[in-house]
N, C-alpha and C positions, 0 to 999 in steps of 0.2 A: 636373480630374484630368489628371495627366501621361500623355502618349502616348509609348510606347517602340517602337522598331522593332529587331528583332534579325535580322541578315542571316546567311544560311547557318547557321541555328540548329541543324539536326539535332535532337538531343535535349537540347541544352545550353540551359537557360532561366535561368541564373544570371547576375547582374551581376558581372563580373570586374574592371572598371576604373571607378573613381570618383575625383573630384578630391581629396577630403579623406580621408586614411587613417582618421580617427576619425569619419567621417560616419555618421550614424544611417541614411542612405539606402543601405545596402549591398545591399539587395534592391530589386527593382522595386516602386514604389509607385504604381500607376496601371494603365493598360491596355497590355498587351503584344501586339504584332503580330509574327508570325514570317514570314520569307521564306526559302524554300529550294527549289532546283529539284527536290528529291525529295519535297516536300510541306511542310506547315506551314499557317499561316493563308492565306498566299499562295504559290502555286506559280509560280515565276518563274526565268528565267535572267538573272543579273545582267550577263551579256555583251550583252544586248539593250537598247540605249538608244533612246529615252527610257524611263524607268520609268513607263509609263502606268498601272501598278497603284497609284500613290500620288498623292494631290492635293497641291497647293502648300501648304506650311507646315502639314503635318498631324502632325508629330512634334516632341517636345521633345528626344529623344535618339535617336541611331542607335548601335547596338552591332554592330561588325563584327570578330569574333574569328576569326582564321585563315581568312579567306575571300577577302580582296582579292587575295592572291597567286594565286588560282585564276581570276581574271578578267583580261581584256585580254591583251596580250602585251608582252614587254619592248621598250621603245623606242617604243611606240605612244602618243605624246603626245596625239594627238586623242582617243583613248579615255580616257586618264588624266584629262584636263581635262573631257571630256564626262561621265564618271562622277561626278567631284566637283561638277560643275555640277548634276547630278541630285540628289545628296545635299543640296547647298545649297538647291535649290528646295523640297525636301520637309521641310526643317527649318524650324521657327519661328525668328523672330529671336532671336539669342543661344543657339540650341539647341547641343547638343554632339554630337560624333561621337567615340566611343570605339573605338579601333583596336588590334588586335594582329596582327602579321605575323612571320614567322620573320626572325631577324637575317640580313642580307644575306650575311654570311660563314659562316653555319651550314651544315653539309652538307645539311640538309633544305631550305634555301631554294630551290634549283633541283634538288635531288637527289630530290625526290618526283615521281613520274611525271606528276601532273596540276597541279603548280605551273607557272605561265606567266610569272611575273615576280617580281623581288625589289624590295623597296620600303624602301630605307634612309631614315633620318630626313631626309636632305638633299632627297629628292624632295618632301616635304611643304612645304619652304620656298617652292617655286614658287607655292604657294597663298596666301601672305601678301603683302599689299600692300607691306610694307616691303622685301621682296626687290627690288622693282622700282626702289628708290632707287639701286641700283648698275648699272642698265642702261647700257651704254656702256663699262663697265670690262671688262677681260679675263675671260672665263668667265661672263659674265652675259647670258643671252639674254632676249629680250623675248617673253613668252608672254601678255601682257595681252589680245591679241585673242581668245584662247581661254577666257578667265576671265569668267564671268558673275557671280561673287560671291567675296569674299575670306574667308579664314579666319584665325584666330589660334591658334597652338599654346599651349595652357594648361599643358601638361606632357608630358614624355616620359621614358621610362626604357628604356635599352638594356641588356638582360640578356645572358646567355651564349647563350640560344637564341631569345629573343623581344624584339622592339621593341613597346612599348606607348606610346600617346600619346592625348591628348585635344585635339580641335580644336574651336574655337568658331566657329560660323557667324555672320559679321558682316553684318548688314543692318539697315536702319531698320525700325522696326515700323510 
């Protein structure tokens, strides 16, 4: 049975991002665990690393809809990589992470009082191993010492208000 984790779920328990538009799996088909600082199956603050409320490789999919912009702070690379290292740790090999965040240039991206950071599509490139083929070229920093596991972007869509993407957790089984 598939194991799903929904972060910052509030009262929204529907699957909003899936890889195939015609997929029969438009609903969660398995066990769903919710995490929210106001309650849920697990009451937790996603700003507190490590995520000791989750065991290694315990989920097939993580769904993070309009929550990541509420965590960390703009420019805190240590937190950014630390948080994605935790997501990588708790996902099973080849697991997926479905993410939606406000578009960086939308008035709500930093115009909402409790939004702490914007996350354009380009920030997720730092999680992919192929990014580091360009280290040494102008504009390419080397963040490999902060990465405990790589990701692959399986798809992204930039809308007027929202960026949606699917990241695959790359690790050997």
